[in-house]
C-alpha positions in Angstrom: -22.4 21.2 1.5 -25.1 18.9 2.8 -24.2 15.3 3.6 -26.4 12.4 4.7 -25.8 11.2 8.2 -27.0 8.0 9.9 -26.5 7.0 13.5 -26.7 3.3 14.2 -26.4 1.2 17.3 -24.1 -1.8 16.5 -23.8 -5.2 18.2 -27.4 -5.0 19.6 -31.0 -5.4 18.4 -32.2 -2.8 21.0 -32.0 1.0 20.7 -29.8 2.7 23.4 -27.6 -0.4 23.7 -24.6 -1.6 21.8 -22.1 0.9 20.3 -23.3 4.0 18.5 -21.6 4.9 15.2 -22.3 7.6 12.7 -22.1 6.7 9.0 -21.6 9.3 6.3 -21.8 8.4 2.6 -19.6 10.5 0.3 -19.2 11.0 -3.5 -15.6 12.2 -3.2 -13.1 12.3 -0.3 -13.1 15.5 1.7 -9.8 16.7 3.3 -8.8 14.6 6.3 -9.0 17.6 8.6 -12.7 18.0 7.6 -13.4 14.3 8.2 -11.8 14.6 11.6 -13.9 17.8 12.4 -17.1 15.9 11.5 -16.1 13.0 13.7 -15.5 15.4 16.6 -18.8 17.1 16.0 -20.6 13.8 16.0 -19.1 13.0 19.4 -19.5 9.2 19.2 -16.7 6.7 19.4 -16.4 6.3 15.6 -17.7 7.9 12.4 -17.4 5.9 9.3 -17.1 7.5 5.9 -17.5 5.5 2.7 -17.6 5.9 -1.1 -19.3 3.3 -3.2 -17.0 2.3 -6.0 -19.5 0.0 -7.6 -17.6 -3.3 -7.1 -16.5 -2.4 -3.6 -16.9 0.2 -0.8 -13.9 2.4 0.2 -14.4 2.7 4.0 -12.5 4.8 6.5 -13.0 5.2 10.3 -12.4 8.3 12.5 -12.6 8.8 16.2 -12.9 12.3 17.5 -9.1 12.3 17.8 -7.5 10.1 15.0 -8.1 7.9 11.9 -8.3 4.3 13.0 -6.7 1.3 11.3 -9.7 -0.9 12.0 -13.1 -0.5 13.6 -15.6 -3.3 14.0 -18.7 -1.6 15.2 -18.5 1.2 12.6 -18.0 -1.4 9.9 -21.1 -3.3 11.1 -23.0 0.0 11.2 -22.0 0.8 7.6 -23.1 -2.6 6.4 -26.4 -2.1 8.2 -26.8 1.3 6.6 -26.1 -0.1 3.1 -28.3 -3.1 3.5 -31.3 -1.8 5.4 -31.4 1.9 4.5 -29.7 2.4 1.1 -30.9 -0.8 -0.5 -27.5 -2.1 -1.5 -28.1 -5.0 -3.8 -25.6 -7.5 -2.5 -25.7 -9.8 0.5 -21.9 -9.7 0.5 -20.3 -6.3 1.0 -16.7 -5.8 0.1 -14.9 -3.0 2.0 -11.5 -1.6 0.9 -9.8 -0.3 4.1 -6.5 0.4 5.8 -6.6 -3.2 7.1 -7.0 -4.6 3.6 -10.1 -6.1 2.0 -12.9 -6.8 4.5 -16.1 -8.7 3.7 -19.4 -8.6 5.5 -22.1 -11.1 4.8 -25.7 -10.2 5.5 -27.5 -13.2 6.9 -30.9 -13.3 8.6 -30.5 -10.0 10.4 -26.8 -10.6 11.3 -23.8 -8.9 9.8 -20.8 -11.4 9.6 -17.6 -9.5 9.4 -14.4 -11.3 8.1 -11.5 -9.6 9.9 -7.7 -10.4 10.3 -6.7 -12.5 13.3 -4.4 -10.8 15.8 -3.2 -13.4 18.3 -1.8 -11.6 21.3 1.6 -12.5 22.7 2.8 -12.4 26.3 4.0 -8.9 27.3 4.7 -6.7 30.3 2.4 -3.8 31.2 3.6 -0.2 31.3 3.7 1.3 34.8 1.1 3.9 34.0 -1.4 1.2 33.1 -0.5 -1.0 36.2 -1.0 2.0 38.5 -4.3 3.0 36.9 -6.0 -0.4 37.6 -7.8 -1.1 40.8 -7.5 -4.9 40.2 -4.4 -6.4 38.7 -4.6 -9.0 35.9 -3.5 -12.7 36.1 -1.9 -12.6 32.7 -0.8 -9.9 30.2 -0.7 -10.1 26.4 -0.4 -7.7 23.6 -1.2 -7.4 19.9 -2.5 -4.0 18.7 -4.1 -3.8 22.1 -3.0 -4.9 25.6 -5.1 -7.9 26.5 -5.4 -8.3 30.3 -6.8 -11.6 31.5 -8.6 -11.8 34.8 -9.9 -14.6 37.1 -13.6 -14.0 36.7 -16.4 -12.1 35.1 -17.0 -10.4 38.4 -13.5 -9.0 38.3 -14.2 -7.5 34.9 -17.4 -5.8 36.2 -15.5 -4.3 39.1 -12.6 -2.8 37.0 -12.1 0.9 37.6 -9.6 3.1 35.8 -7.8 6.0 37.5 -7.9 8.2 34.4 -5.3 10.8 35.5 -2.7 8.0 35.6 -4.1 6.0 32.6 -3.8 9.1 30.4 -0.1 9.4 30.9 0.4 6.8 28.1 -0.6 7.1 24.4 -1.4 3.8 22.6 -2.7 5.1 19.4 -4.4 3.3 17.6 -4.7 0.7 20.4 -6.2 0.4 23.8 -6.5 -1.9 26.8 -9.0 -4.8 26.8 -9.7 -6.6 30.0 -11.2 -10.1 29.7 -12.3 -13.3 31.5 -14.3 -16.4 30.9 -18.0 -15.7 31.0 -20.7 -17.2 33.3 -23.5 -17.3 30.6 -21.2 -16.9 27.5 -17.8 -18.0 26.5 -15.9 -14.8 27.4 -16.5 -11.2 28.5 -14.6 -8.1 28.0 -14.4 -4.3 28.5 -12.2 -1.9 26.5 -10.5 1.4 27.5 -8.5 3.9 25.5 -6.1 6.4 27.1 -6.1 10.0 26.0 -9.5 9.5 24.3 -12.6 11.6 24.7 -14.5 8.4 25.3 -12.6 6.4 28.0 -14.6 3.1 27.8 -15.8 1.9 24.4 -19.2 0.3 24.6 -18.6 -2.6 22.2 -15.2 -3.1 20.4 -15.3 -5.4 17.4 -11.7 -4.9 16.5 -10.5 -6.0 19.9 -12.1 -9.4 19.2 -9.5 -9.9 16.4 -7.3 -10.8 19.4 -9.9 -12.1 21.8 -11.3 -14.7 19.4 -8.0 -16.6 18.7 -7.0 -16.2 22.4 -10.2 -17.7 23.8 -10.5 -20.2 21.0 -7.1 -21.7 21.9 -7.9 -21.5 25.7 -11.4 -23.0 25.5 -10.7 -25.5 22.7 -13.5 -24.4 20.5 -13.8 -22.3 17.3 -17.3 -20.9 17.7 -17.8 -18.6 20.6 -20.4 -16.2 22.0 -19.1 -13.1 23.8 -20.5 -10.2 25.8 -19.0 -6.8 26.3 -19.8 -5.6 29.8 -20.0 -1.8 29.3 -23.0 0.2 30.6 -24.7 -0.1 27.2 -23.6 -3.7 26.7 -23.3 -5.7 23.5 -23.3 -9.3 22.1 -20.8 -10.7 19.6 -21.1 -14.0 17.7 -17.5 -15.1 16.9 -15.7 -17.8 15.0 -12.0 -18.5 14.8 -10.7 -19.3 11.3 -7.0 -19.4 11.8 -5.7 -16.4 9.9 -9.1 -14.7 10.0 -11.9 -14.3 12.5 -15.6 -13.8 12.0 -17.2 -11.2 14.2 -21.0 -11.0 13.8 -23.8 -9.0 15.4 -27.0 -7.2 14.8 -27.7 -3.4 14.5 -30.5 -0.9 14.9 -30.9 2.5 13.2 -31.3 5.3 15.7 -31.5 8.4 13.5 -31.3 9.6 9.9 -30.6 13.1 8.8 -28.1 15.5 7.3 -25.2 17.6 8.3 -24.0 20.9 6.8 -20.3 21.7 6.6 -20.4 25.1 4.7 
């Protein structure tokens, strides 16, 4: 069986930046074990599989290890694939997902994703995470992910993870986001996932479901500009809408081709 395969850099307008995702259109769902094997073979943080149902798109996301409940950059990559490669006829794309109905509006080269808000609450940090960090946070919160708040952007840049200790805990499907107010943006972040083949995710749209309401409340503004400070880097244009958040960004197509699974 031959399938189309697109690799797209999300949350950037520059190749080799942002977060790479693979997008695979399907006519019918393959067994989950095959989808997971394809994701492992692709060896990027997320592979998105979708089926066009006519009125909506059924979308699923797989890491090389598990199926995710929500993935921002692979959703953005799928929207870009539909709009810029497959000539999808609508400027509003409706996705049916494990996180419910998600819409993406295509506007002037941006993809505006409407996601659920996940305001984090104060929490305590497991010892394995505490001991894995070279700098300890000022504050600790949690929703799906642990949200660790730091004093400055410089702290975020200096964070190092002792992986042998970090990997003692399993947070599936969550991770650990470290964040601080930005110097030339509203806030910055980095994202780490224990027991994952890719320790640091380059740009994490789903983590902003928590970061947006948190920083909106702290900074007293609803529209925010964020940067993720991974090696590849990424930019996110954000809006707090109470029960929902808007996470927007650009994308670039890196490659198009096919995969064979026979």
